C-alpha angles and dihedrals in degrees: 000000000000119000119200117198146120120306093256094047090053096046102035110024116035097049091053095044092051090052087054104042107021108017089164089071122088116226140183135171119230091184118118095006128126114267094258092054092046090054092048094053095041090053096042105115092192090070119088097191130027125179127209128187120238092244091064095044096095089048091052091049091050094048101041104024113178090353087077095075091041090054090046115028090177122063128191121186108199112203091006091186085077088062100040102098107102091203095056120106095236092051093048089049098053100036098085090049098048095089089051095066113090093220133013134187123188112193129193138151093203108047097163103010095151107014142011092237089061086080091076097073099053090039091056094046088053104037105013112216093340104093107028107006135265100276128052093212092058089046090053094048093050100048106019141055120219115229131182120237134174091257093048139282121324136193115232121193116249120232112290091007095118093053094047092049091051091049091053092049096048095095094042104049129075117182117205115219116253116196104176113121118263114264117253116230116212117189115212101202118206123193118249108274115237093232090050092049090050092052093047091050092051090050091050092049092052093047091052088056089055098249107163093197122042121189120174120185093341095313120112109213098166125037123181090347095306121115117222111240091195092056089050091052090047091050091057092045094058107258133058124199111237123220087272093059096251122127117246115203116234104166143328101227096121092046090053090051090051092050090055091049092051092049092050091048089065096206100326108142112257128199109211118198117210131183104190133049092235089058090054091048094047094050092046090053091051094042112036088178092064122104132204119228097244103140148339095302094061093045095048089046091052094048088049091056093244097118119071097190122025117189115209136176118215092233093058099032104029100091134055105333120133106226097148101101101074095091089248124131095170127100124172123198109207091186132003133242127216091221107097092192092059091043094051095041094049092053086048090065087076100022099068139099111301096043108093095187129087106254117236117210112198113193119196104218126182107208117235093027139097090269090087094047091052094052092046090054090052093049092051092050092046090054089053093049092046088055088052095049092049087064095063 
């Protein structure tokens, strides 16, 4: 069996899960190895399961061609939402070979985290053209309308589209029961910082005058009439990167709130989610005992309860990792993301089987900033996905 996943899923998760659930199977990861080592492991007939990261998938298809499904009759795609983009190099590489595997399983915990049309990718990987058609463009044209918005074009479902899509997926989808308690979100509301208020007022004044580009103290907040959401989130977090790429400190309100949370936790392990490098650096300076999730050692130390504060980024921690064994049920979001999939998946690193506690998600929110809009966007998308999951 061939398992496709992220680098960390291949190196840190599958080997441990097989030891737990199927110790009779032999396993090796071909992810992150030199090409010669990858070839050796993929051709090793003594191995029952071999994992390969998405980034090396195009290479594997180029090297092995149609031998790949003969070497591995069974295919599992772990976190299939990471492979769902039909324009991506890895998707285009594996697409012609998908029918040649005897058995396929595409797995994801967030099938439509951000948009209804996200369902097409995982549906195709599981059922090929059967459920929703062979081409995403045709799928979009049939069930969606394209509308223009200030932030770009968007695809809006047509009337009855959602019901028709669910009906077509009914024979393709199996939903595993998940009995862990729902996480509790706790908003830590911070008053609008005076510096942040001053910057926002200056931006508003310039926009009222019709300025298409607004740069304040070497930081461009508005370009060609479009306001940067990232700059606004950085402004709320405490530092903003200037046009030269250097962080400019604005305030330390969120850091002060995090210091209070750590003190109140009294040694309970805390997973802190950061979005920007300056947040990571600021937290590490304030908490020398903190560790960044940058490899197997940090994850194993966290699960063993040896790390008090683990810093994670949603892009590197958001999918597949088992981080529920530390005894911690506390996750703190220093700044939000607009990506509901990354948000849900990152919470899922703690809120998963093996953690008997109700996970508390503390969100540092500066009032009067984009923090609130980001979490509102996530909440709306989560409601839509929950409605989808209830259908299966």
